[in-house]
C-alpha positions in Angstrom: 10.2 -3.1 -4.8 6.9 -4.9 -4.2 4.8 -4.1 -1.2 4.3 -7.7 0.0 6.7 -7.5 3.0 5.7 -5.3 6.0 9.4 -4.5 6.7 9.7 -2.8 3.3 6.8 -0.4 3.9 7.6 2.6 6.1 5.3 5.4 7.4 6.1 8.5 5.2 7.1 6.5 2.2 5.6 7.2 -1.2 3.8 4.1 -2.6 1.4 3.1 -5.3 -1.6 1.2 -3.9 -4.7 -0.5 -5.4 -7.9 0.7 -3.8 -10.7 -1.8 -3.1 -12.9 0.0 -5.7 -10.1 -0.3 -8.3 -9.3 -4.0 -7.9 -11.2 -5.0 -11.1 -9.5 -2.3 -13.2 -6.1 -2.5 -11.6 -5.8 1.3 -11.4 -3.0 2.4 -9.1 -3.2 5.4 -6.7 0.0 7.1 -5.5 0.2 8.5 -2.0 2.2 8.8 1.2 1.8 6.1 3.9 0.2 7.5 7.1 -0.5 4.1 8.8 0.3 0.4 8.2 -2.9 -1.6 8.8 -1.7 -5.2 8.1 -0.4 -6.9 11.2 1.3 -9.9 9.6 4.9 -9.7 8.3 3.9 -10.4 4.7 0.8 -10.6 2.5 0.5 -12.0 -1.0 -1.8 -9.2 -2.2 0.2 -6.4 -0.7 0.4 -4.8 2.7 -2.7 -2.8 3.5 -2.0 0.9 4.4 -3.9 4.1 5.0 -2.6 7.0 2.9 -2.2 10.6 4.2 -5.5 11.6 2.4 -7.4 8.8 4.2 -7.7 6.3 1.4 -7.0 2.6 2.2 -5.4 0.2 -0.2 -2.9 -2.5 -0.7 0.7 -1.6 -1.6 1.6 -2.7 -5.1 4.8 -0.8 -5.5 7.2 1.3 -3.4 8.2 4.4 -5.3 11.9 5.5 -5.2 
């Protein structure tokens, strides 16, 4: 499942995000959603979230 729809992303879900620093390389970081930062219902580059460890990125994939 892609992370473009806000309704698909839930707090506590395990996701793979792309961090701002990794946008050129496309490296994905896995983590647990602590907060959903995007206000709109969808976003073409992925919903922006804050992970439990404090990192911020856009959801590329929802795991499991």
